[in-house]
N, C-alpha and C positions, 0 to 999 in steps of 0.2 A: 473445652480444651484444657488439659491439666496444666497446673501452674508450673512454669519453668521450661515448658517446651516452646520452641521457636518455630514460627511459621515463615517459610522462606518465600522470597519474591522470585518470580521468573524474570530473566533478562530478556529485553526486547532487542532483536537485531535491528540496529539503527538504519542500515541500508534498506532493509525491507520496509521499515515504517515510513521512510521518506519516499519510497516508490509507489506504495499502494495506499488507498483510502477505502473506507467502507461507507456506502450510501446509507440513507435512512432506512431503506428496505432490507439492508443486510447484504447487498451485492458488493463484491470487491472490484474496484476499478483501478486502472493504471493509465499513465500517460504514454504517449508514443515516444520512441527514442529517435535520435538523429535530428534533433531540432536546435542544436546548440551552435553549429558552425557549418560552413560550406552550403549556405542557403541561397547565395546570389544566383546560381544557375538553375535553381529549382523553379517550377511553375508556381504562380500565385495560388492556385487552387490547392496544390499539394502542400504548400506552406500553411494555408489556412487549416488543413486537415490535421496538422500536427497538434493543434490545441485541443482536439477532441479527446475525451476520456473513453477508454475501451473497457468493457466489462470482461473480467477474467472468467472463462467458462470451463476450462479443463478441470475436472475434479481433483486430479493429483496436484495441480498448481494451487488450487484453493486450499487443500489440506496443508500443503507446505507453507503457504503464506500465513495461515492461521496459527501454525506451530511456531513460526518465526516471530510473529507479533501477537503475543497472547492477550494483550490489553486493547487491541484494536476494536473489538466488539464493544467494550465498555465505553470507549471515548468516541466511537464512530470514525474519527480521523486520528491525527497524532495526539498523544497525551499532552496535557498542558505542561509548560516548562516550570 
């Protein structure tokens, strides 16, 4: 790289980096929504299922998530603070 040229960093979309993680094998996983409130009337089994991570399978979504979080691959999860 010639002297004097600057290499720019890409900005991470923080909302996307908080919602998605990458596993060791490279799959993108997400948590389920709807687990913050109004849980008293839900069944015990359905509340337990909120804690599971779901693999993102749609190719368009994977492409979008990788574009929004360019350094996810490098750090597997969220980058260190």
